[in-house]
Residue, then its C-alpha position, 0 to 999 in steps of 0.5 A: m657458273g663455271a669458268e666456261t660460262v658464255r656471256a650474254v647481252l640481250v636486246g630487245c625486253g618486250e614479251i618474247t624474252g619470256l620463252w627465253f628466260d623460260a629457256l635460259d632457266r634450264i641452261d647452266d653454261v649461259s649468263v645474261v649480264g646485260l639487258v637493253d631496252l630504247e625504254i629503261d624502265r621495261a629493260d629495268r623490270l625484267r632484271e627485277q623479274r628474270c635476271p637480278d643481277a644484270e646491267t641495264s641500258t638504253d645503249l648498245n654500243g657502250m654496253l658492249d663496250r663497257l662488259r664485252p660479252d661473249c653474245v648477243f641474243d636480240c629480240t628486238v622487233p625487225a627493223a632493228h635487227e640490223h642495227v642490232a646485228l652490225a653491233a655485236f660483229a663489231h665488238r666480235c661478238h657471236l649473234l642469235g636472234e629472233k627470225p626474221l633474220a632481216p625485214t629485207l632479203e638485201a639487209a639479210r645478205r649483208l649480215v651474213k657477209a658481216g658474220r662471216a667477215a667477223g669470224v662468228v657464230h650466226a645464227v636465227v631462232q628457228n625455234w619450230r625445227y626442235s619439236t618432237g613431233m617434226g625430229q620423228l617426221r624427219a628420222a622416219v624420211e632419212a631412214g626411207r621409211i616411206g621411200r623418195p619424198t615427192t610432196l609436202t604439204a602445210d596447213f596454218f590456220m588462226a585469228p591471234h589477237f596481236t597488240g603491236f607491231r605486226n598488226e601494221m606489218d606489210h606480207v604479216l602472215l609471210l614474212d613473220m610467221a610462214i618463216h617458219s614453216f618454210d624452214q620445217a620444209r626444209f629441214l623436213t626434207g633435206a630440199d632447198p626452194l627452186a621455184v614459187q608461185c603464191l597468191e596472197w591476200n588480207p581477208p575483209g575482217s582481219p584485223f591486220a593492214a595487209g596480207a593476213a593470209a597466203l596460198a604458196t606451192f614452191r619446186m622443190t631440188d629432188d623433184i618435191v612440190f611443198s604447198y603451203r597454206g595460210s591464214w591469221s583471219a581464220e576463226g574457229r577450228p585453229s591449227p597448232w601453232h607447228g601446223e598441220w603436215r602431210l608428207v608423201g613419198e613414193g612408197g607411202t605416206v606421214r602425216w602430223n597434226g602438230a601436236d600430237r605422235p605422228t602416224g603414217e602408213r607405208r606399201a605393203g603389196p601391190g594389192a587390187f586396185w588400192s595397195d595393201l598397207q600396213p601403217l608405222s610404227f614411230d619409236e619413243p625419241p630419245p629426250m630433246a631440249e625443244g623450242h627455244e633452249g633447243v636452239i641455245r643449247d645448239f648454238l652454244t655447242a657450236i660457240a665451243n666447237r668453233t660450228r655451225p649450228p644448224t639454224d646458221a645466219s648462211d642457210n637461213l638465208r635459203s628458208l628467207a628466200m622463199v619468204f622473199g620469193a613468194i612475196e615477189a610472186a604474189k605481186t606478180g602472179g606468176w613462178v618466180d626463180l629462188r635461186p637468185y636469192y641465196a646463190 
């Protein structure tokens, strides 16, 4: 490793770390020097499998005192995020953590404030922004190829068989998974959420304790309406993990099935009953780092340049506000104003 290598301590050695190390294997300027987990055997196993030179411990603060790393990677369960973040900030470590930023909006605000006070880079793994299809859709919007965006829809239907904390979570779809789609909606449109209406339920036969399905409608800035439909208890014909998207503009529509190249049409002339339409072509995008690799690379760039990364925690508050606003709207049955959630 070179002199500019960023030294990291990774906290939480569960299954998600496979994605992290797959990405880190492709990045030369970062080294994991420590692994922390409540179960030392799990940390030791991960060391043997992925980073044999790392130290292991059950004591995060002790390891940070001893190793003085540049940053912390938080791969813990949501309930532990605040503890990990405050430890990192107390040691002036930059922090990149798994979503959600925090399990409550109040905790998220505290963490954003603490990160700013520490003067560190603080970002969230919103890795679904980092895909070729998402990039192509956003490029089409930015180029004005369908005119001004008016309507956005996302469908997410799967039936994963998880073990662990998700099975007992309240609002499991909205809190653990819909944050991805909500953040993607902001990324695609450049709009911020204004208000939300939501229906949440747990379908019969759901393996989850609560909230495995939801329908949510958001009013966004620029007069955009975003509609989300999702379920984690939908056996058969699953959507891709990225969901299935339709973005309607004043002059055309683009669609993405979450896996292949986007498709679209735009108005070419008034026509008679129907407008004359022409298909949209999507240029082959330049090579990009997708998923966790893209997030980590942008995080490291922000550290080097002393800038804010695209998934900066303060910006992520707006995506998280959509989650907690939807939960509140599901409870009350009416529209919830989201602006106070992130103002």
